[in-house]
VEXDREN-2710 file (C-alpha; in Angstrom, 1 decimal):
% VEXDREN-2710
k/r/px/py/pz
1/MET/0.2/0.0/0.2
2/ARG/0.9/3.5/-0.3
3/PHE/0.4/6.2/2.2
4/GLY/0.2/10.3/2.1
5/ILE/-0.1/12.4/4.6
6/LEU/1.8/15.5/2.7
7/GLY/-1.7/16.8/2.6
8/PRO/-5.2/15.3/3.7
9/LEU/-4.6/11.7/4.6
10/GLU/-4.7/9.2/1.4
11/VAL/-3.9/5.6/1.4
12/ARG/-4.1/3.6/-1.8
13/ASN/-4.0/0.0/-2.0
14/ASP/-1.5/-2.0/-4.5
15/ALA/-3.7/-1.2/-7.4
16/GLY/-3.7/2.3/-6.7
17/ALA/-7.4/2.1/-5.6
18/PRO/-8.3/4.5/-2.6
19/VAL/-8.9/3.2/0.7
20/ALA/-11.6/4.6/3.0
21/VAL/-9.7/5.0/6.2
22/GLY/-13.0/6.1/8.5
23/GLY/-13.7/9.6/10.4
24/PRO/-11.0/11.8/11.9
25/LYS/-9.5/9.8/14.7
26/PRO/-9.1/7.1/12.9
27/ARG/-7.2/9.1/10.8
28/ALA/-5.6/11.2/12.9
29/LEU/-4.0/7.7/14.7
30/LEU/-3.1/6.6/11.3
31/THR/-1.5/9.9/10.5
32/ARG/0.4/9.8/13.7
33/LEU/1.9/6.1/13.4
34/LEU/2.9/7.0/9.9
35/LEU/5.0/9.8/11.1
36/GLU/7.3/7.0/12.3
37/ALA/6.7/4.2/10.1
38/GLY/8.0/1.4/11.1
39/GLN/8.6/2.5/14.9
40/VAL/7.3/1.8/17.7
41/VAL/5.0/4.9/19.3
42/ALA/4.2/4.8/22.8
43/LEU/0.5/4.6/24.2
44/GLU/0.8/8.5/25.7
45/ARG/1.8/9.8/22.2
46/LEU/-1.3/8.5/20.6
47/GLY/-4.1/11.0/21.4
48/GLY/-4.2/11.0/25.0
49/GLU/-7.5/8.6/25.1
50/SER/-8.1/6.1/27.5
51/VAL/-6.5/2.3/26.6
52/ASN/-10.0/1.2/25.8
53/ALA/-11.0/4.2/23.3
54/LEU/-7.5/3.8/21.9
55/GLN/-8.0/0.0/21.4
56/ALA/-11.3/0.5/19.3
57/GLN/-9.9/3.1/17.0
58/VAL/-6.8/0.7/16.3
59/SER/-9.9/-1.9/15.8
60/ARG/-11.7/0.5/13.1
61/LEU/-8.0/0.9/11.5
62/ARG/-7.7/-2.9/11.2
63/ARG/-10.8/-3.3/9.5
64/ALA/-10.0/-0.7/7.0
65/LEU/-6.8/-1.3/6.2
66/PRO/-6.1/-4.9/4.2
67/GLY/-3.1/-7.2/5.9
68/GLY/-3.4/-5.7/9.1
69/PRO/-0.2/-3.6/9.4
70/VAL/-1.1/-2.1/12.7
71/GLU/0.8/-4.2/15.3
72/PHE/0.6/-3.9/19.7
73/THR/4.6/-4.2/20.6
74/GLY/5.0/-3.3/24.3
75/GLY/4.0/-0.2/25.4
76/GLY/2.6/1.0/22.1
77/TYR/1.6/0.6/18.3
78/ARG/3.4/0.5/15.0
79/ILE/2.4/0.2/11.4
80/ALA/4.7/-2.3/10.1
81/VAL/5.0/-0.9/6.4
82/ASP/8.2/0.5/4.6
83/PRO/8.9/4.1/5.4
84/GLN/9.5/4.6/1.7
85/ASP/5.7/3.7/0.9
86/VAL/4.6/7.0/3.0
87/ASP/5.4/10.2/1.2
88/VAL/6.5/12.2/4.2
89/HIS/9.6/9.9/4.6
90/ARG/10.1/9.4/0.5
91/PHE/10.0/13.2/0.4
92/GLU/12.7/13.6/2.9
93/ARG/15.2/10.9/1.1
94/LEU/14.6/12.9/-2.4
95/ALA/15.3/16.1/-0.8
96/ARG/18.5/15.1/0.8
97/ASP/19.7/12.9/-2.2
98/GLY/18.7/16.0/-4.5
99/ARG/20.9/18.3/-2.2
100/GLN/24.1/16.0/-2.5
101/LEU/23.5/15.9/-6.5
102/LEU/23.5/19.8/-6.3
103/ALA/26.6/20.0/-3.9
104/ALA/28.2/17.3/-6.3
105/GLY/27.9/19.7/-9.4
106/ASP/24.9/17.3/-11.2
107/PHE/22.6/20.0/-11.6
108/ARG/20.2/18.3/-14.3
109/THR/20.1/15.1/-12.0
110/ALA/19.5/17.1/-8.8
111/ALA/16.6/19.3/-10.4
112/GLY/14.9/16.1/-11.3
113/VAL/14.9/14.8/-8.2
114/LEU/13.8/17.5/-6.4
115/ARG/11.1/18.2/-8.6
116/GLU/9.8/14.6/-7.6
117/ALA/10.3/15.2/-3.8
118/LEU/7.9/18.4/-4.1
119/ASP/5.3/16.5/-6.3
120/LEU/4.5/14.3/-3.2
121/TRP/2.9/17.3/-1.3
122/ARG/-0.6/17.6/-2.2
123/GLY/-1.3/20.6/0.3
124/PRO/-0.7/21.4/3.9
125/ALA/1.1/19.0/5.6
126/LEU/-0.6/16.4/8.6
127/ALA/-4.0/18.1/7.6
128/ASP/-5.6/15.6/9.7
129/LEU/-3.2/15.5/12.9
130/PRO/-4.3/18.3/15.2
131/ASP/-1.9/19.4/18.1
132/ALA/0.9/18.7/15.2
133/ALA/2.4/22.4/14.8
134/THR/5.8/21.5/15.7
135/GLN/6.0/18.9/13.1
136/VAL/4.0/21.0/10.6
137/VAL/7.1/24.1/10.7
138/ARG/9.8/21.3/10.8
139/LEU/8.4/19.8/7.3
140/GLU/7.2/23.6/5.4
141/GLU/10.7/24.3/6.4
142/ALA/11.8/21.1/4.5
143/ARG/9.5/22.0/1.8
144/LEU/11.1/25.5/1.5
145/ALA/14.5/24.3/1.4
146/ALA/13.9/21.5/-1.1
147/ALA/12.2/24.4/-3.2
148/GLY/15.3/26.6/-2.6
149/ASP/17.8/23.5/-3.8
150/LEU/15.6/23.1/-6.8
151/VAL/16.2/26.4/-8.0
152/GLU/19.9/26.5/-7.2
153/ALA/19.8/23.4/-9.7
154/GLU/17.9/25.3/-12.2
155/LEU/19.7/28.6/-12.3
156/ALA/23.1/26.3/-13.1
157/LEU/21.3/24.9/-16.2
158/PRO/21.4/26.6/-19.4
159/GLU/17.5/26.7/-19.7
160/GLY/17.5/28.6/-16.0
161/THR/14.6/28.9/-13.8
162/PRO/11.0/30.2/-13.9
163/VAL/10.8/33.6/-12.9
164/GLY/6.9/33.0/-11.9
165/PRO/6.9/29.9/-9.3
166/LEU/9.9/32.3/-7.5
167/ARG/7.7/35.5/-7.7
168/ARG/5.4/33.3/-6.3
169/LEU/7.4/32.1/-3.4
170/VAL/8.8/35.4/-2.2
171/ALA/5.1/36.8/-2.3
172/GLU/4.3/34.2/0.6
173/HIS/7.5/34.3/2.2
174/PRO/8.6/37.9/1.8
175/LEU/10.9/38.5/4.9
176/ARG/13.0/35.4/3.4
177/GLU/16.4/36.3/1.6
178/ARG/17.2/33.1/-0.2
179/PRO/14.4/33.0/-2.6
180/ARG/14.7/36.9/-2.9
181/GLY/18.3/36.6/-3.8
182/GLN/17.3/34.1/-6.6
183/LEU/14.8/36.1/-8.0
184/MET/17.1/38.2/-8.5
185/ARG/19.6/36.4/-10.1
186/ALA/17.0/34.7/-12.4
187/LEU/15.8/38.1/-13.3
188/HIS/19.3/39.0/-14.4
189/ALA/20.1/36.2/-16.1
190/ALA/16.8/36.8/-18.1
191/GLY/18.2/40.2/-19.1
192/ARG/15.8/42.1/-17.0
193/THR/18.6/43.6/-14.8
194/ALA/16.2/46.5/-13.7
195/GLU/13.4/44.7/-12.3
196/ALA/16.1/42.5/-10.5
197/LEU/17.1/45.8/-8.9
198/ALA/13.9/46.7/-8.0
199/GLU/13.6/43.2/-5.9
200/PHE/16.7/44.5/-3.8
201/ASP/15.2/47.7/-3.5
202/GLU/11.7/46.2/-1.9
203/ALA/13.5/44.0/0.2
204/ARG/15.9/46.4/1.6
205/ARG/12.2/48.4/2.3
206/LEU/10.8/45.5/4.0
207/LEU/13.3/44.6/6.1
208/ALA/13.5/47.9/7.3
209/ALA/10.1/48.9/8.0
210/GLU/9.3/45.4/9.7
211/LEU/12.5/44.5/11.6
212/SER/14.8/47.6/11.2
213/ALA/17.5/45.4/9.6
214/ASP/19.7/45.7/6.6
215/PRO/19.8/43.0/3.7
216/SER/22.2/40.5/4.7
217/ALA/25.7/40.0/3.2
218/GLU/24.7/37.4/0.6
219/LEU/21.7/39.4/-0.6
220/SER/24.0/42.6/-0.6
221/ALA/26.4/40.6/-2.6
222/VAL/23.8/39.7/-5.2
223/HIS/22.8/43.2/-5.3
224/LEU/26.5/44.2/-6.0
225/ALA/27.3/42.0/-8.7
226/ILE/24.0/42.7/-10.6
227/LEU/25.5/46.7/-10.6
228/ARG/28.5/45.7/-11.9
229/ALA/26.8/43.5/-14.9
230/GLU/28.8/40.9/-13.7
231/PRO/27.7/37.9/-15.7
232/PRO/25.2/35.1/-13.7
233/HIS/27.1/33.3/-10.9
234/ARG/28.7/30.3/-11.9
235/PRO/27.9/27.5/-10.2
236/GLN/30.1/26.4/-7.3
237/GLY/32.3/23.7/-7.5
238/THR/32.6/23.9/-11.6
239/PRO/35.8/25.0/-13.7
240/PRO/35.8/28.3/-14.8
241/ALA/34.8/28.8/-18.4
242/PRO/37.8/29.5/-21.0
243/LEU/37.6/32.9/-22.8
244/THR/40.2/31.9/-25.2
245/ARG/41.4/28.8/-26.9
246/LEU/44.2/27.4/-25.4
247/VAL/47.5/27.9/-27.3
248/GLY/50.9/25.5/-27.4
249/ARG/49.9/23.0/-24.9
250/GLU/49.4/19.9/-27.3
251/ASP/52.4/17.9/-25.2
252/GLU/51.3/18.6/-22.4
253/LEU/47.3/17.6/-22.7
254/GLU/49.0/14.4/-24.6
255/ARG/50.6/13.6/-21.4
256/LEU/48.2/14.2/-19.4
257/ALA/45.5/12.2/-21.2
258/GLY/48.1/9.2/-20.8
259/LEU/48.3/9.9/-16.9
260/ARG/44.8/9.4/-16.7
261/ASP/44.7/6.3/-14.3
262/ALA/47.3/8.3/-11.6
263/ARG/45.4/9.4/-8.5
264/LEU/47.3/12.5/-7.9
265/VAL/48.7/14.3/-11.1
266/THR/50.6/18.4/-10.4
267/LEU/51.0/20.8/-12.8
268/VAL/54.3/22.6/-11.6
269/GLY/55.3/25.8/-13.0
270/PRO/56.3/29.5/-12.4
271/GLY/53.5/31.8/-11.7
272/GLY/51.9/32.6/-15.1
273/ALA/53.1/29.8/-17.1
274/GLY/49.5/29.0/-17.8
275/LYS/48.9/26.2/-15.0
276/THR/45.1/27.1/-14.5
277/ARG/44.3/27.4/-18.2
278/LEU/45.8/23.9/-19.0
279/ALA/44.4/22.2/-16.0
280/VAL/41.0/23.7/-17.1
281/GLU/41.3/22.4/-20.3
282/ALA/42.8/18.9/-19.3
283/ALA/39.7/18.6/-17.0
284/GLY/37.5/19.6/-19.7
285/ARG/38.6/16.4/-21.9
286/ASP/38.6/14.0/-18.8
287/GLY/35.2/12.7/-19.1
288/ARG/34.6/12.2/-15.4
289/GLU/32.3/14.7/-13.3
290/VAL/34.8/17.6/-12.7
291/SER/35.2/19.7/-9.1
292/PHE/37.0/22.9/-9.2
293/ALA/38.7/24.8/-6.0
294/ASP/40.4/27.8/-6.4
295/LEU/42.5/28.0/-3.0
296/SER/44.4/31.2/-4.3
297/ARG/43.7/33.0/-1.4
298/VAL/43.8/30.6/1.3
299/GLU/47.0/31.1/3.1
300/ASP/46.3/28.9/6.4
301/GLY/46.3/24.9/6.0
302/ALA/43.6/24.5/8.7
303/LEU/41.3/26.4/6.2
304/VAL/41.9/24.1/3.1
305/PRO/38.7/21.7/4.0
306/HIS/36.6/24.7/4.8
307/ALA/37.5/26.7/1.4
308/VAL/37.3/23.3/-0.7
309/ALA/34.0/22.5/0.9
310/GLY/32.6/26.2/0.2
311/ALA/33.9/25.7/-3.6
312/LEU/31.8/22.4/-3.7
313/GLY/29.0/23.9/-2.4
314/LEU/28.8/21.7/0.9
315/ARG/29.1/25.2/3.4
316/GLU/25.7/26.8/5.1
317/GLY/25.1/30.2/4.1
318/GLY/22.0/32.7/4.1
319/LEU/21.6/32.2/0.0
320/ALA/23.7/29.0/-0.5
321/PRO/22.5/25.5/-0.8
322/ALA/23.1/23.8/2.9
323/ALA/24.4/20.1/2.4
324/GLY/24.9/19.3/5.9
325/ALA/28.3/18.8/7.9
326/ALA/30.8/20.8/5.3
327/ASP/33.5/17.4/5.2
328/PRO/34.5/17.4/1.5
329/VAL/36.1/13.6/2.3
330/ARG/32.3/12.6/3.1
331/ALA/30.8/14.5/0.0
332/LEU/33.8/12.9/-2.4
333/ALA/33.4/9.3/-1.0
334/GLY/31.9/6.7/-3.1
335/ARG/32.1/9.3/-6.5
336/ALA/34.2/8.6/-9.7
337/ALA/35.8/12.3/-10.2
338/LEU/38.1/14.5/-10.8
339/LEU/38.9/17.0/-8.6
340/VAL/40.8/20.0/-9.7
341/LEU/42.8/21.8/-6.8
342/ASP/44.2/25.2/-8.0
343/ASN/46.8/27.5/-6.7
344/CYS/48.0/25.1/-3.8
345/GLU/51.3/27.1/-3.2
346/GLN/50.3/29.2/-0.4
347/ALA/48.9/26.2/2.0
348/LEU/51.1/23.7/0.6
349/ASP/51.2/21.3/3.9
350/GLY/46.9/21.7/4.4
351/VAL/46.3/20.9/1.0
352/ALA/48.8/17.7/1.1
353/GLY/47.1/16.5/4.4
354/LEU/43.5/17.0/2.9
355/VAL/45.0/15.4/-0.8
356/ARG/46.1/12.9/1.3
357/ALA/42.8/11.8/3.1
358/LEU/40.9/12.7/-0.1
359/LEU/42.8/9.8/-1.7
360/GLY/43.0/7.5/0.9
361/GLN/39.2/7.2/2.0
362/CYS/38.1/8.1/-1.9
363/PRO/39.1/5.1/-3.9
364/GLY/37.5/6.4/-7.2
365/LEU/38.7/10.2/-7.0
366/ALA/41.1/11.5/-8.7
367/VAL/42.9/14.9/-7.8
368/LEU/44.7/17.3/-10.5
369/ALA/46.7/20.4/-8.7
370/THR/48.3/23.2/-10.1
371/SER/51.1/24.8/-7.5
372/ARG/54.5/26.9/-7.7
373/GLU/55.9/23.5/-5.5
374/PRO/55.1/19.9/-5.7
375/LEU/53.0/18.7/-2.8
376/GLY/55.2/16.0/-2.1
377/LEU/52.7/13.2/-1.6
378/THR/53.7/9.4/-2.5
379/GLY/52.6/8.5/-5.8
380/GLU/52.3/12.0/-7.3
381/VAL/53.3/12.6/-10.9
382/LEU/54.8/15.9/-11.9
383/VAL/54.0/17.0/-14.8
384/PRO/56.3/20.7/-15.8
385/VAL/54.6/23.8/-17.1
386/GLY/57.6/25.9/-18.5
387/PRO/57.4/28.9/-20.9
388/LEU/56.0/28.5/-24.6
389/ALA/58.0/27.3/-27.2
390/PRO/59.0/30.4/-29.7
391/GLU/56.7/29.6/-32.4
392/PRO/53.3/29.0/-29.8
393/ALA/54.4/31.9/-28.1
394/ALA/54.9/34.0/-31.5
395/ARG/51.0/33.3/-32.2
396/LEU/50.0/33.6/-28.6
397/PHE/51.2/37.3/-29.0
398/ALA/49.3/37.9/-32.2
399/GLU/46.3/36.5/-31.0
400/ARG/46.4/39.1/-28.1
401/ALA/47.6/41.5/-29.9
402/ALA/45.0/41.7/-32.6
403/ALA/42.6/41.8/-29.9
404/VAL/43.9/44.6/-28.4
405/ARG/44.9/46.7/-31.7
406/ALA/42.8/46.1/-34.5
407/GLY/44.6/45.3/-37.9
408/PHE/47.8/43.8/-35.6
409/ALA/49.1/40.5/-37.8
410/LEU/52.2/38.7/-37.5
411/ASP/54.2/39.0/-40.8
412/ALA/57.6/39.3/-42.2
413/GLY/57.6/43.0/-41.0
414/SER/56.4/42.2/-37.1
415/ALA/58.2/38.6/-37.0
416/ALA/61.4/39.5/-35.7
417/ALA/60.0/42.4/-33.3
418/VAL/57.3/39.7/-31.8
419/ALA/60.1/36.9/-31.6
420/SER/62.2/39.8/-29.9
421/VAL/59.9/40.7/-27.5
422/CYS/59.1/37.0/-26.1
423/ALA/62.5/36.0/-25.9
424/LEU/63.3/39.1/-23.6
425/LEU/60.6/38.3/-21.1
426/ASP/60.7/34.3/-21.4
427/GLY/58.2/33.1/-23.5
428/PRO/54.4/33.2/-21.9
429/ARG/54.3/36.1/-20.1
430/PRO/55.1/38.8/-22.9
431/ALA/52.7/36.6/-25.3
432/GLY/49.8/37.0/-22.6
433/ARG/50.1/39.7/-20.5
434/GLY/52.7/42.2/-20.4
435/GLY/53.7/42.6/-24.2
436/VAL/50.3/42.9/-25.7
437/ARG/49.4/46.2/-23.1
438/ARG/47.6/48.8/-25.3
439/GLY/50.0/51.4/-23.9
440/VAL/53.0/49.3/-25.5
441/LEU/51.1/48.3/-28.1
442/GLY/49.8/52.5/-28.7
443/ARG/53.2/53.0/-30.7
444/PRO/54.5/50.7/-33.9
445/ALA/58.1/51.2/-32.2
446/SER/57.2/49.9/-29.0
447/LEU/57.1/46.2/-30.8
448/GLY/60.8/46.7/-30.1
449/ASN/63.7/46.5/-32.8
450/PRO/66.9/44.3/-32.3
451/GLY/69.3/47.5/-32.7
452/GLY/66.3/50.1/-31.5
453/PRO/66.2/52.3/-28.7
454/TYR/63.9/49.5/-26.5
455/SER/66.6/46.6/-27.3
456/GLY/67.4/45.3/-24.2
457/ARG/64.9/46.9/-22.1
458/ALA/62.2/44.9/-20.2
459/TRP/58.8/46.0/-20.2
460/VAL/57.0/46.8/-16.6
461/PHE/54.2/44.4/-16.4
462/SER/52.0/44.0/-13.3
463/SER/50.1/40.9/-12.1
464/ALA/46.8/40.7/-10.0
465/ARG/47.4/37.7/-8.2
466/PRO/47.3/38.2/-4.8
467/THR/50.3/35.9/-4.1
468/ALA/52.3/37.9/-6.3
469/ALA/55.6/39.6/-4.2
470/ARG/55.5/43.2/-4.2
471/ALA/58.1/44.6/-5.9
472/THR/59.5/47.6/-7.8
473/ALA/58.7/48.5/-11.3
474/TRP/61.9/49.0/-13.6
475/LEU/63.4/49.1/-16.8
476/THR/66.7/48.3/-18.0
477/ALA/68.4/50.8/-20.5
478/PRO/70.5/49.6/-23.2
479/ALA/74.2/48.8/-22.4
480/THR/75.4/51.0/-24.9
481/SER/74.0/53.9/-23.6
482/ASN/76.2/57.1/-22.8
483/HIS/73.1/59.3/-22.1
484/SER/71.6/59.7/-18.3
485/LEU/68.3/60.7/-17.5
486/PRO/67.5/61.9/-13.3
487/THR/66.5/58.4/-11.5
488/ILE/62.5/58.5/-11.6
489/ARG/60.6/57.5/-8.2
490/PRO/60.0/53.8/-8.1
491/MET/56.4/52.8/-8.9
492/MET/55.1/49.7/-6.6
493/CYS/53.6/47.4/-8.8
494/SER/53.0/43.4/-7.9
495/GLY/54.6/40.8/-9.1
496/VAL/57.2/42.4/-11.5
497/GLN/59.3/39.8/-13.1
498/ALA/62.7/40.8/-14.3
499/PRO/65.0/39.1/-16.7
500/ASN/67.7/37.1/-14.7
501/ALA/65.9/38.5/-11.6
502/ARG/63.5/37.0/-9.3
503/ALA/60.1/38.6/-8.6
504/THR/61.1/39.0/-5.1
505/GLN/64.3/41.1/-5.5
506/PRO/63.1/44.8/-5.3
507/ALA/64.9/47.0/-8.3
508/THR/64.8/50.5/-8.4
509/ALA/63.5/51.9/-11.6
510/ARG/66.5/54.1/-13.4
511/LEU/66.3/55.2/-17.0
512/ARG/69.2/56.5/-19.3
513/ASN/68.7/59.5/-21.4
514/SER/68.7/59.1/-25.7
515/ALA/66.8/61.2/-28.1
516/THR/64.0/58.4/-28.3
517/ALA/63.5/57.1/-24.8
518/SER/63.2/60.7/-23.5
519/SER/60.2/61.6/-25.4
520/THR/58.5/58.1/-25.7
521/VAL/59.1/56.5/-22.6
522/PRO/57.5/58.4/-19.9
523/THR/54.3/58.9/-21.7
524/MET/54.0/55.1/-21.3
525/LEU/54.4/55.4/-17.3
526/PRO/50.9/56.2/-16.2
527/ARG/49.6/53.6/-17.9
528/THR/52.0/51.2/-16.6
529/LYS/50.9/52.6/-12.9
530/SER/47.6/52.3/-13.5
531/ARG/47.1/48.9/-15.4
532/ASN/47.3/45.6/-14.2
533/ILE/47.7/43.0/-16.9
534/HIS/45.7/40.0/-16.8
535/SER/46.4/36.9/-18.2
536/ALA/44.2/37.2/-21.4
537/ASP/43.3/33.0/-21.2
538/GLY/42.1/33.1/-17.7
539/SER/45.1/31.3/-16.6
540/ASP/46.8/32.5/-13.4
END
């Protein structure tokens, strides 16, 4: 038989036909027993009636229900049915499974499971059971949480989530910030930005009037993202979408494809070499479920598990889906998945400890890490990521240059200059960062000429990476110059990398005078000082 208590009591036999239970008292008794299906319910919790009156109600139930599932067991009664034949227990299981799928990044399956769970509701829960306010509140909270999780899953899908049901949910619970934030995100994703901002204004006004409170930090963050015209939030745990194609890493990709059976692979190389971009490309070709955690802002090793849990959507939050205990080991156990840990170098010991636990307790898991240093674990396979070869470095430079200066092409007239710049800045950095800055490409002469006024100078560039060492921007002069300029004040930039010098060693900026440099180079300094050079392919 099937039983329903998420709404008016409903009983159906194996053929699907409804079964009449009787009047209010037998219905209330059956509802109470079904809440704890398969377990003994003490006599004093079964309505407070006398023993004789209770036995009379039990007799009516036994006559109504085929098979006599109501049993007396020392001090109480129980209904001997499978809890999964009762809608409330089936709902709780499906809601829990859907939340775990959501945390795992399987959004489409999660949406299907959560819809199935919510479809079990036919009206207010426990409608036939008086004096059950506590249980009713608990179940209603579970329903709202499942509805919120369903919206999260739908927002992560290409088709998005319908706005109409979200508006109804907000109207029913105007002080709840999670559905309000989800409505703002759905409107923003649908191109209805003005309506999304109006929702925030309404929430702020309502909270101030009703509670004398301001919107939470989470809701304010959604508002700020919309004001900044940021794209809809990327689902937690998924790799960042590449903005450009990968250039010149065919050998590394081929090697990574051959290491698919390795449990731990670490891409090792200096900052800016393109480790993140390579990891994202390799993960996209892997074919397994992929989870992604960026650890670039984690410096305390003790916080690494929390950061990974947050990236996977396991931590509680005002607008984020809850997933129980924030334990990445438990969340990833039993799954055949690839976990990408990006920028591990700042908390190397903490990352190594977590990876050791993950690999030891999650036999189906593989880890792809990016770091400036190895993790130092048994079984770790290192894949060095060094500078690009001259030919792909020139191609990458040309692609980025054409993006910031229309009409630029790598041809016989520019090939030597491009090769000179790429060699000067050691491969990938000029091609992806400093060499294509608008301030440099603004003048044709700025590309450099092996015999010209810029020969031997290193271009000033910076990195937005929080891990980059603070250093002093500098320019070198040709060794043959016999002129001098006054020493200019050092410009503080982050992550300046000089040829034949470490990024952590500050150097004072000095310019020596020449007829060309005195008129051209100073005009570049404001741009150099005010503009960070970001990797055009989204890598570190």
